[in-house]
C-alpha positions in Angstrom: -14.3 -28.1 -6.0 -10.6 -27.5 -5.2 -9.3 -24.1 -6.3 -6.1 -23.5 -8.3 -4.1 -20.4 -7.7 -2.4 -18.3 -10.3 0.1 -16.0 -8.7 0.9 -13.0 -10.8 4.1 -11.1 -10.2 6.7 -9.1 -12.1 5.1 -6.6 -14.4 6.6 -3.5 -15.9 6.2 -1.0 -13.0 9.1 0.5 -11.0 8.2 -2.0 -8.3 8.9 -5.1 -10.4 11.8 -6.3 -8.2 9.6 -6.1 -5.0 6.8 -7.9 -6.8 9.0 -10.8 -7.8 9.9 -11.3 -4.1 6.3 -11.1 -3.0 5.2 -13.5 -5.8 7.8 -16.1 -4.9 7.0 -16.0 -1.2 3.2 -16.2 -1.7 3.7 -19.1 -4.3 5.8 -21.1 -1.9 3.2 -20.7 0.8 0.1 -21.3 -1.2 1.4 -24.5 -2.9 1.6 -26.1 0.6 -2.2 -26.4 0.6 -3.4 -26.0 -3.0 -2.4 -26.4 -6.6 -0.6 -23.2 -7.6 1.3 -21.8 -10.6 3.6 -18.8 -10.6 3.3 -16.4 -13.5 6.1 -14.0 -14.0 4.7 -11.3 -16.2 6.8 -9.2 -18.6 3.7 -7.4 -20.0 0.7 -5.9 -18.5 -1.6 -8.6 -19.9 -3.6 -11.4 -18.3 -2.2 -14.8 -19.4 -4.3 -17.0 -21.5 -5.8 -20.2 -20.2 -7.4 -19.0 -17.0 -11.0 -19.4 -18.1 -11.4 -22.6 -16.0 -13.7 -21.6 -13.2 -11.5 -23.2 -10.6 -8.7 -20.6 -11.0 -8.2 -17.8 -8.5 -5.6 -15.1 -9.2 -3.4 -13.8 -6.5 -2.1 -10.4 -7.8 1.3 -10.2 -6.2 1.9 -7.1 -8.3 2.8 -3.6 -7.0 2.4 -0.3 -8.8 0.6 0.6 -12.0 -1.7 -2.0 -13.7 -1.5 -4.5 -10.8 -2.5 -2.3 -8.0 -4.4 0.6 -9.7 -7.5 -1.3 -10.6 -6.6 -2.1 -14.2 -5.8 -5.8 -13.7 -8.9 -6.1 -11.4 -11.1 -4.7 -14.1 -9.8 -7.2 -16.7 -10.3 -10.1 -14.3 -13.8 -8.9 -13.5 -14.6 -8.6 -17.2 -13.5 -12.2 -17.7 -15.3 -13.5 -14.6 -12.1 -14.7 -13.0 -12.0 -14.8 -9.2 -9.1 -13.0 -7.5 -7.7 -12.1 -4.1 -7.9 -8.6 -2.7 -9.8 -5.4 -3.2 -12.0 -4.9 -6.3 -11.3 -2.6 -9.2 -13.1 0.4 -7.7 -11.4 0.3 -4.3 -8.0 -0.5 -5.9 -8.2 2.6 -8.1 -9.3 4.8 -5.2 -6.6 3.7 -2.9 -3.9 3.9 -5.5 -4.7 7.6 -6.1 -3.3 9.3 -3.0 -5.3 12.5 -3.7 -8.6 10.7 -3.9 -7.8 8.6 -0.9 -6.9 11.7 1.2 -10.1 13.4 0.1 -12.1 10.4 1.3 -10.4 10.5 4.7 -10.8 14.3 5.0 -14.5 13.8 4.3 -15.0 11.4 7.2 -12.9 13.3 9.8 -9.6 11.3 9.6 -6.8 13.8 9.6 -4.3 14.0 6.7 -1.2 16.2 6.2 -1.8 19.6 4.9 -0.9 19.7 1.2 -1.8 20.4 -2.4 -1.7 18.5 -5.7 0.6 19.5 -8.5 -0.7 18.4 -11.9 1.6 19.3 -14.8 -1.4 19.1 -17.2 -3.3 21.7 -15.1 -0.4 23.9 -13.8 -1.0 26.4 -11.0 1.2 28.9 -9.4 2.1 27.6 -5.9 4.7 30.2 -5.1 2.5 31.9 -2.6 1.6 28.6 -0.9 5.1 27.3 -0.5 7.0 28.7 2.5 10.7 28.8 1.7 11.7 28.3 5.4 9.9 25.0 6.1 10.3 21.4 5.0 8.0 19.6 2.6 7.4 16.0 1.6 6.7 15.4 -2.1 5.4 12.1 -3.6 3.8 11.0 -6.9 0.1 10.7 -6.7 0.0 7.2 -8.2 3.1 5.2 -7.1 3.8 2.7 -4.3 6.8 1.4 -2.4 7.8 5.1 -1.7 8.9 5.5 -5.3 9.7 9.1 -5.9 9.2 10.1 -2.3 11.5 13.0 -1.4 11.9 15.7 1.3 12.7 19.2 0.2 13.3 22.6 1.8 10.6 25.1 0.8 13.2 27.2 -1.1 14.3 24.1 -3.1 10.7 23.1 -3.8 10.0 26.6 -5.2 12.8 26.1 -7.7 11.9 22.5 -8.6 8.1 22.0 -8.6 7.4 23.4 -12.1 9.8 21.0 -13.7 8.1 17.9 -12.3 6.1 15.6 -14.7 2.7 14.0 -13.9 0.8 14.4 -10.7 2.4 15.0 -7.3 1.4 15.8 -3.8 3.2 18.5 -1.8 2.7 18.2 1.9 4.0 20.1 5.0 6.4 17.7 6.7 5.2 16.3 9.9 7.8 15.8 12.6 7.3 12.3 14.0 7.5 8.8 12.8 5.6 6.3 10.6 3.1 3.7 11.8 1.5 0.9 9.8 -1.2 -1.6 10.5 -2.4 -4.6 8.6 -6.0 -5.5 8.3 -7.5 -8.9 7.7 -11.1 -8.8 6.5 -11.4 -5.3 8.0 -10.0 -6.2 11.4 -6.8 -4.4 12.5 -3.8 -6.4 13.4 -0.7 -5.1 15.3 0.5 -1.6 14.9 4.2 -1.4 13.7 6.5 1.5 14.3 8.8 2.5 11.5 11.9 4.5 12.5 14.6 5.1 9.8 18.1 5.1 11.3 18.6 8.5 9.6 16.7 10.7 7.3 13.2 9.6 6.4 11.4 6.5 5.2 12.0 6.7 1.4 12.5 3.8 -1.1 16.2 3.4 0.0 15.4 3.2 3.7 12.5 0.8 3.0 14.5 -1.8 1.0 18.1 -1.5 2.3 18.7 -3.8 5.3 19.7 -2.1 8.4 18.6 1.4 7.4 15.3 1.3 9.3 14.3 0.0 12.7 10.9 -1.6 13.1 9.1 -1.8 16.4 6.9 -4.9 16.4 4.6 -3.8 18.0 5.0 0.0 18.1 6.2 1.4 21.4 3.2 3.6 22.0 0.8 3.9 24.9 -2.3 1.8 24.5 -4.7 4.6 23.8 -2.6 5.6 20.7 -2.6 2.0 19.5 -6.3 1.8 19.8 -6.8 5.1 18.0 -4.6 4.0 15.1 -6.4 0.7 14.8 -9.8 2.5 14.9 -8.6 4.9 12.2 -7.3 1.9 10.1 -10.6 0.1 10.3 -12.6 3.2 9.4 -10.2 3.9 6.5 -10.6 0.3 5.3 -14.4 0.6 5.3 -14.6 4.0 3.7 -12.2 3.0 0.9 -14.3 -0.1 0.4 -11.2 -2.4 0.7 -11.8 -6.2 0.6 -10.0 -9.2 2.1 -6.9 -7.4 3.4 -5.0 -4.1 3.2 -2.2 -2.2 5.0 -2.9 1.4 6.1 0.0 3.8 6.8 -0.1 6.7 9.3 2.2 9.2 10.8 2.2 10.1 14.5 3.6 13.6 15.2 5.8 14.6 18.1 2.6 16.1 19.6 0.8 12.8 19.5 -1.5 13.6 16.5 -2.2 10.8 14.0 -2.4 11.4 10.3 -3.5 9.1 7.5 -0.8 8.7 4.8 -2.1 6.0 2.3 -3.8 2.7 1.9 -2.1 -0.3 0.3 -4.4 -2.9 -1.3 -1.5 -5.2 -2.4 1.2 -4.7 0.2 4.5 -6.5 0.1 4.3 -10.2 1.2 7.7 -11.5 2.0 8.4 -12.9 5.4 10.0 -9.5 6.4 7.3 -7.3 4.9 5.1 -5.0 7.1 1.8 -6.8 6.7 3.3 -10.1 8.0 5.0 -8.2 10.8 1.6 -6.7 11.7 -0.1 -10.1 11.7 2.8 -11.6 13.7 1.9 -9.3 16.7 -1.3 -11.5 17.0 0.7 -14.7 16.7 -0.1 -15.3 13.0 2.7 -17.1 11.1 3.4 -16.3 7.4 1.7 -19.4 6.2 -1.3 -18.9 8.4 -1.5 -15.3 7.1 -1.5 -16.4 3.5 -4.4 -18.8 4.3 -6.3 -15.9 5.8 -5.6 -13.8 2.7 -7.0 -16.3 0.2 -9.9 -17.8 2.2 -12.4 -15.0 1.3 -11.7 -15.6 -2.4 -12.2 -19.3 -2.1 -15.6 -18.6 -0.4 -16.6 -16.3 -3.3 -15.7 -19.0 -5.8 -17.8 -21.7 -4.1 
């Protein structure tokens, strides 16, 4: 039985534009080897007509619904096979607080921080130090949407006006690292160095604003430690098929878990393909590796 792939992209999250690029790139690659159809979604709804048992969905969706476990739950309820982590793992990884708590429980360091939930407000004025820098980010967003760096004195003025759930963390002086994993095995470690400022949405998606080290220019023992942390994170978060795990290395050489991405960007210049390229894996070869486990589950 030959599978047919339905590539879902678009959606209504703030990451729609990135999703459209991922979907197009994955579709062009998959159709070289299998029947494939690209579905550009304008609603958070599974298209009709996928009941045929030969269909496999590739969720090239970022952000809410596509990445938070909601889509995966719908596909599971309909017995439709799909690529990537299951609904439970997707939901866990998408919630940065829950993911950090999981890492803390198994001894993988995370940045010191607290959660601000506007539905359960607390007074953080005693916790926030006006003289140091903080990084704030939404609990449930990807692609660095909403990520900001604030002085403590500014955070004191602003935090009570935020809506939803946020994480406030002490800023770590250092730079970002990311590593892709294929079936739980770490690929190359990539160094992420913004030309100025820090790695927010603008730096991530504006050409020339960030320098990428492929692979990261680190001593081998740091590389091995990051890869070991990534594999342990992948297993503890119950990821499946593939993921990308982000870390920060401080100027003192300490490594901190930042977040896990179960549906990372998949254009030819995205970080997961860069990580795989360190091991000589081309984009088309990578896509084959991403979908092969789902084909095996279907058979």
